[in-house]
C-alpha positions as CSV (number, residue, x, y, z in Angstrom):
1,M,-12.6,0.7,1.7
2,R,-12.4,-2.4,-0.4
3,L,-9.6,-4.3,-2.1
4,V,-10.9,-4.7,-5.7
5,R,-7.8,-6.1,-7.3
6,L,-4.7,-7.9,-6.2
7,S,-1.8,-8.5,-8.6
8,L,1.3,-10.6,-7.8
9,S,4.5,-11.1,-9.7
10,D,7.1,-13.7,-8.7
11,F,5.8,-13.6,-5.1
12,R,6.2,-16.8,-3.0
13,N,4.7,-19.6,-5.1
14,Y,2.9,-17.3,-7.6
15,A,4.6,-16.5,-10.9
16,A,1.8,-14.1,-11.9
17,L,-1.7,-13.7,-10.5
18,T,-4.5,-11.2,-10.7
19,W,-7.4,-11.7,-8.4
20,R,-10.5,-9.5,-8.1
21,P,-12.3,-10.4,-4.9
22,A,-16.0,-10.8,-5.7
23,A,-17.6,-10.8,-2.2
24,P,-17.2,-9.1,1.2
25,I,-15.8,-12.4,2.5
26,S,-13.3,-14.4,0.5
27,L,-12.5,-18.0,1.6
28,L,-9.2,-19.4,0.4
29,V,-9.2,-23.2,0.9
30,G,-6.7,-25.9,0.0
31,P,-4.1,-28.2,1.5
32,N,-1.2,-27.0,3.5
33,G,1.5,-25.5,1.2
34,S,-0.9,-24.6,-1.6
35,G,-0.5,-20.8,-1.2
36,K,-3.4,-19.7,1.0
37,T,-1.4,-17.9,3.5
38,N,0.9,-16.4,0.8
39,L,-2.1,-14.5,-0.5
40,L,-3.0,-13.1,2.9
41,E,0.7,-12.2,3.3
42,A,0.7,-10.3,0.0
43,V,-2.3,-8.2,1.1
44,S,-0.7,-7.6,4.5
45,L,2.4,-6.2,2.8
46,L,0.3,-3.4,1.3
47,V,0.2,-1.6,4.7
48,P,3.2,-0.5,6.9
49,G,5.3,-3.2,8.4
50,R,6.8,-6.5,7.4
51,G,3.5,-8.4,6.9
52,L,1.8,-11.1,8.8
53,R,4.9,-13.4,8.7
54,G,7.4,-10.7,9.5
55,A,9.5,-11.9,6.6
56,R,12.6,-10.3,5.1
57,S,12.3,-9.0,1.6
58,A,15.0,-11.5,0.5
59,D,12.6,-14.4,1.5
60,L,9.7,-13.2,-0.7
61,P,10.8,-13.8,-4.3
62,R,9.5,-17.0,-6.0
63,R,12.0,-19.8,-6.2
64,G,13.2,-20.1,-9.7
65,G,12.2,-16.5,-10.5
66,A,14.4,-13.5,-11.3
67,G,15.0,-12.7,-7.7
68,R,12.6,-9.7,-7.6
69,W,8.9,-9.6,-6.5
70,A,6.0,-7.3,-6.6
71,V,2.6,-7.0,-5.0
72,A,0.0,-4.4,-6.1
73,G,-3.5,-3.6,-4.8
74,R,-6.2,-1.4,-6.0
75,F,-8.5,-0.1,-3.4
76,A,-11.9,1.5,-3.8
77,T,-12.5,4.2,-1.2
78,A,-15.0,7.1,-0.6
79,E,-12.4,9.4,-2.3
80,G,-12.1,7.2,-5.3
81,E,-9.7,4.4,-6.3
82,T,-6.1,4.3,-5.1
83,D,-3.2,2.0,-6.0
84,I,-0.6,0.7,-3.5
85,G,2.3,-1.3,-4.5
86,T,5.4,-2.8,-2.9
87,G,8.3,-5.0,-3.8
88,T,11.9,-4.9,-4.9
89,P,12.9,-1.9,-7.0
90,Q,13.4,-2.5,-10.7
91,E,17.0,-1.5,-10.3
92,G,19.1,-1.9,-7.2
93,P,19.6,-4.5,-4.5
94,T,17.1,-7.3,-4.4
95,D,17.0,-7.3,-0.6
96,R,15.5,-3.8,-0.5
97,R,11.8,-3.2,-0.4
98,V,10.0,0.0,-1.7
99,F,6.4,1.3,-1.7
100,R,4.5,3.0,-4.4
101,L,1.4,5.1,-3.9
102,D,-0.6,5.9,-7.1
103,G,2.6,5.3,-9.0
104,A,4.9,7.5,-7.0
105,A,7.1,7.0,-4.0
106,P,5.3,8.0,-0.8
107,R,7.0,10.5,1.5
108,N,6.6,8.1,4.5
109,Q,4.7,5.0,5.6
110,G,2.1,7.3,7.2
111,E,0.8,8.1,3.7
112,I,0.2,4.4,3.1
113,A,-1.5,3.9,6.5
114,A,-3.8,6.8,5.7
115,R,-5.2,5.1,2.6
116,A,-5.5,1.5,3.8
117,A,-5.4,-0.6,7.0
118,A,-5.3,-4.3,7.7
119,I,-5.2,-6.5,10.8
120,W,-4.7,-10.2,11.0
121,L,-4.8,-13.3,13.1
122,T,-2.5,-16.2,12.4
123,P,-1.8,-19.6,14.0
124,Q,1.6,-18.3,15.2
125,M,-0.2,-15.7,17.3
126,D,-1.4,-18.5,19.5
127,R,2.0,-18.2,21.1
128,L,1.7,-14.4,21.5
129,F,1.5,-14.5,25.2
130,Q,4.1,-17.2,25.8
131,E,6.9,-15.6,23.9
132,G,8.8,-12.3,24.0
133,L,7.2,-8.8,24.0
134,A,8.3,-8.0,20.4
135,G,5.4,-9.9,18.8
136,R,2.9,-8.4,21.2
137,R,4.2,-4.9,20.5
138,R,4.0,-5.4,16.7
139,F,0.4,-6.6,17.2
140,L,-0.4,-3.5,19.3
141,D,1.2,-1.2,16.8
142,R,-0.8,-2.6,13.9
143,L,-4.0,-1.8,15.8
144,V,-2.7,1.7,16.5
145,W,-1.7,2.3,12.8
146,A,-5.2,1.6,11.7
147,L,-6.5,4.3,14.1
148,E,-3.6,6.8,13.8
149,P,-1.7,6.6,10.5
150,N,1.1,8.9,11.7
151,H,2.0,6.3,14.3
152,A,4.0,4.4,11.7
153,R,6.1,7.5,11.1
154,E,6.6,8.1,14.8
155,M,7.8,4.6,15.4
156,A,10.1,4.6,12.3
157,A,11.7,7.8,13.5
158,H,12.1,6.5,17.1
159,D,13.7,3.2,15.8
160,A,16.0,5.0,13.4
161,A,17.3,7.3,16.2
162,M,17.7,4.4,18.5
163,S,19.6,2.4,15.9
164,S,22.0,5.3,15.4
165,R,22.5,5.7,19.1
166,N,23.2,2.0,19.6
167,R,25.8,2.1,16.8
168,L,27.6,5.1,18.3
169,L,27.7,3.5,21.8
170,A,28.9,0.2,20.3
171,E,31.7,2.0,18.6
172,G,32.7,3.8,21.8
173,R,32.1,7.2,20.3
174,Q,31.2,9.5,23.1
175,D,30.1,12.5,21.0
176,R,27.8,14.1,23.6
177,S,26.1,16.5,21.3
178,W,25.3,13.8,18.7
179,L,24.1,11.4,21.3
180,A,22.0,14.2,22.9
181,G,20.4,14.9,19.6
182,L,19.5,11.3,19.0
183,E,18.1,10.9,22.5
184,D,16.0,14.0,22.1
185,S,14.6,12.5,18.9
186,M,13.9,9.2,20.7
187,A,12.2,11.0,23.6
188,R,9.9,13.1,21.4
189,H,8.8,10.2,19.1
190,A,8.5,7.7,22.0
191,V,6.1,10.0,23.9
192,A,4.1,10.6,20.8
193,A,3.9,6.9,19.9
194,T,3.0,6.0,23.5
195,A,0.2,8.6,23.6
196,A,-1.2,7.0,20.4
197,R,-1.1,3.6,22.0
198,I,-2.9,4.9,25.1
199,G,-5.5,6.4,22.9
200,L,-6.1,3.1,21.1
201,V,-6.3,1.1,24.3
202,T,-8.7,3.6,25.9
203,R,-11.1,3.6,22.9
204,L,-10.8,-0.1,22.3
205,N,-11.7,-1.0,25.9
206,G,-14.7,1.2,25.6
207,V,-15.9,-0.8,22.6
208,L,-15.1,-4.1,24.3
209,A,-17.1,-3.0,27.4
210,A,-20.1,-2.3,25.1
211,G,-20.3,-6.0,24.2
212,I,-19.4,-5.7,20.6
213,A,-17.5,-9.0,20.7
214,G,-20.8,-10.9,21.1
215,A,-20.3,-14.5,22.0
216,F,-16.5,-14.0,22.4
217,P,-15.2,-13.1,25.9
218,A,-14.9,-9.4,26.5
219,A,-11.2,-8.6,26.8
220,Q,-9.5,-5.9,28.9
221,V,-6.5,-4.4,27.1
222,G,-3.6,-2.6,28.9
223,L,0.0,-1.5,28.6
224,L,3.0,-2.4,30.6
225,C,5.1,0.7,29.9
226,P,6.9,3.2,32.1
227,I,6.3,5.9,29.6
228,A,2.6,5.3,29.6
229,H,2.6,5.2,33.4
230,R,4.3,8.6,33.6
231,L,1.9,10.1,31.0
232,A,-1.0,9.2,33.2
233,D,0.2,11.8,35.8
234,H,2.5,14.2,34.0
235,P,2.4,16.4,30.9
236,A,4.0,15.2,27.7
237,L,6.9,17.7,27.8
238,A,7.8,16.6,31.4
239,V,7.8,12.9,30.3
240,E,10.1,13.8,27.4
241,D,12.5,15.5,29.8
242,W,12.4,12.4,32.1
243,L,13.1,10.1,29.1
244,R,16.0,12.2,27.8
245,A,17.6,12.2,31.2
246,G,17.1,8.4,31.6
247,L,18.7,7.7,28.2
248,E,21.7,9.9,29.1
249,A,22.1,8.2,32.4
250,N,22.0,4.7,30.9
251,R,24.6,5.2,28.1
252,A,27.2,3.1,29.8
253,R,24.8,0.3,30.6
254,D,23.3,0.4,27.1
255,A,26.8,0.3,25.5
256,A,27.7,-2.8,27.6
257,A,24.4,-4.5,26.8
258,G,24.4,-3.6,23.1
259,T,20.7,-2.5,23.4
260,T,18.6,0.4,24.7
261,A,16.8,-0.3,28.0
262,L,14.3,2.6,27.8
263,G,12.1,3.6,25.0
264,A,8.9,3.0,23.0
265,H,10.3,-0.4,21.9
266,R,9.9,-1.7,25.5
267,T,6.1,-1.4,25.7
268,D,4.3,-4.7,26.4
269,L,0.7,-5.5,25.6
270,L,-1.5,-6.9,28.4
271,L,-4.7,-8.8,27.7
272,S,-7.1,-10.4,30.1
273,D,-10.6,-11.7,30.3
274,A,-12.7,-8.7,31.6
275,A,-15.1,-11.0,33.4
276,T,-12.7,-13.2,35.3
277,G,-9.5,-11.1,35.3
278,T,-7.6,-14.1,34.0
279,G,-4.5,-13.0,32.0
280,A,-4.1,-14.3,28.5
281,A,-0.8,-15.9,29.4
282,L,-2.7,-18.2,31.9
283,A,-5.6,-19.0,29.5
284,S,-5.9,-22.1,27.3
285,T,-5.0,-21.8,23.6
286,G,-8.7,-21.8,22.7
287,E,-9.4,-19.0,25.2
288,Q,-6.5,-17.0,24.0
289,R,-7.8,-17.4,20.4
290,A,-11.3,-16.3,21.5
291,L,-9.9,-13.2,23.3
292,L,-7.9,-12.2,20.3
293,I,-10.9,-12.6,18.0
294,G,-12.9,-10.5,20.3
295,V,-10.3,-7.8,20.2
296,I,-10.1,-7.9,16.4
297,L,-13.8,-7.7,16.0
298,A,-14.0,-4.8,18.4
299,H,-11.1,-3.1,16.6
300,A,-12.7,-3.3,13.2
301,S,-15.9,-1.7,14.6
302,L,-13.9,1.0,16.3
303,I,-11.9,1.9,13.1
304,A,-15.0,1.9,11.0
305,E,-16.6,4.5,13.3
306,A,-13.5,6.5,13.8
307,R,-12.1,6.7,10.3
308,G,-15.2,5.9,8.1
309,F,-13.8,2.6,6.9
310,A,-13.0,-0.7,8.5
311,P,-9.6,-2.4,8.1
312,L,-9.2,-5.5,6.0
313,L,-9.4,-8.6,8.2
314,L,-7.0,-11.3,7.3
315,L,-7.8,-14.5,9.2
316,D,-5.4,-17.4,8.7
317,E,-7.0,-20.7,9.9
318,P,-9.2,-18.8,12.4
319,V,-11.5,-21.6,13.3
320,V,-8.7,-23.8,14.7
321,H,-9.2,-24.3,18.5
322,L,-12.7,-22.9,18.4
323,D,-15.6,-25.0,19.6
324,P,-18.7,-25.3,17.4
325,G,-20.6,-22.5,19.2
326,R,-17.8,-20.0,18.9
327,R,-17.2,-21.0,15.3
328,A,-20.8,-20.2,14.5
329,A,-20.5,-16.9,16.4
330,L,-17.5,-16.0,14.4
331,F,-19.3,-16.6,11.1
332,E,-22.3,-14.6,12.2
333,A,-20.1,-11.7,13.4
334,L,-18.2,-11.6,10.1
335,T,-21.4,-11.3,8.1
336,R,-22.4,-8.3,10.2
337,L,-19.1,-6.4,10.2
338,P,-18.6,-3.5,7.8
339,A,-15.2,-5.0,6.8
340,Q,-13.8,-7.0,3.9
341,V,-12.6,-10.3,5.2
342,M,-10.2,-12.9,3.8
343,I,-10.1,-16.3,5.5
344,T,-8.0,-19.5,5.0
345,G,-8.9,-23.0,5.8
346,T,-8.1,-26.6,4.6
347,D,-11.7,-27.8,4.4
348,A,-14.4,-25.8,2.6
349,E,-17.1,-27.8,4.3
350,T,-16.3,-26.0,7.6
351,F,-17.4,-22.7,6.0
352,L,-20.7,-23.8,4.4
353,P,-22.7,-21.5,6.9
354,L,-21.2,-18.6,4.9
355,V,-22.8,-19.6,1.6
356,G,-24.6,-16.5,0.4
357,H,-22.1,-14.2,2.1
358,A,-18.8,-15.4,0.7
359,E,-16.9,-16.6,-2.3
360,A,-14.7,-19.6,-2.0
361,L,-11.5,-20.2,-4.0
362,R,-9.3,-23.3,-4.1
363,T,-5.6,-22.6,-4.1
364,G,-2.9,-24.7,-5.8
365,D,-0.4,-24.6,-8.6
366,G,-0.2,-20.8,-8.4
367,A,-3.8,-20.3,-9.4
368,L,-7.3,-19.8,-7.9
369,V,-10.3,-21.9,-8.8
370,P,-13.8,-20.9,-7.7
371,D,-15.7,-23.4,-5.6
372,P,-19.2,-23.8,-7.2
373,R,-20.8,-24.4,-3.8
374,F,-20.1,-20.8,-2.9
375,P,-21.7,-18.6,-5.6
376,P,-20.5,-15.1,-4.9
377,P,-23.3,-12.8,-3.6
378,E,-24.3,-9.7,-5.5
379,P,-21.2,-7.5,-5.5
380,A,-21.2,-4.7,-2.9
381,A,-21.5,-1.2,-4.2
382,A,-18.2,0.6,-4.5
383,P,-17.8,3.6,-2.1
384,V,-19.2,6.7,-3.7
385,A,-16.7,9.4,-4.5
386,P,-17.8,12.9,-3.3
387,T,-18.9,15.3,-6.1
388,L,-17.1,18.6,-6.5
């Protein structure tokens, strides 16, 4: 899978831009505020979720524009080219976001996830293990989506049922049959989503144990989740029954709290150094960054083996907090991975070891200017479509 064309319209600081990546690794360099991260965010919005910034649709239009925005990507895959687009609808509220898949509305986000996958590392993720579990769960689910595209649909259905249940409880409407139906939906989708998370963690730990992360510390990934704990010893149907009973018993407490205490949204991601057992929350910022990079490298290899294509890697300022040895190890690993990579940085000099493997583009004024020190390598052959 390769992104062969990216088109932006009134997105962030870009009035209009069409970019055709010319190398497996694309370096986006320039001063802060020049639009480097905006390009990575645009790509991240082509897969399920709210992108690498988690921004609302209303925050994405260009200032001074018409209030609407659009991002479109053309991907080359083994089955041929496919187009994915997202943005505000041509008619309707400007705070609404829609997807298009080959020109038509997809039935669900799982259809998008089946065609393309992306994972990312941003400077904000340096606080992943010091802040609340929501950010860690989103990171976990992005890893799962790349392995199990239907996971997006399961989580969307779970969250929709939970939102409806919270609203009924907040309004004091004790419609037992309606609440029971919503709790049944939550239970079924929560168990399916948790099973997918367990599958991802099991397979990812296997890849990490094999030493795929190279010079980066081998991580051990785990889940802090009562649903996952029960699934280890009980069949899925029994866990669904347990979860339905727990939701029913907690109605009064959830109504008072204004939130749901039990469900797939309460899962937390655990990460530790496999060699020392040190949890990421107790590690230095540099060690946390190294652990996350190791996980992302291992994940890309896992997805390439499992699905036949690697996810796009979007690395925003990845070399910050890395010592020279690990910086060199990162560059070497990226040249070996079967993945398309997009990296940002403020100084092109830092990335000179990637000459011959990468193109470099300077950002600013809503445009991209090639850096002549990084002549793009020979373009990779597009995936071959099967013959009929």
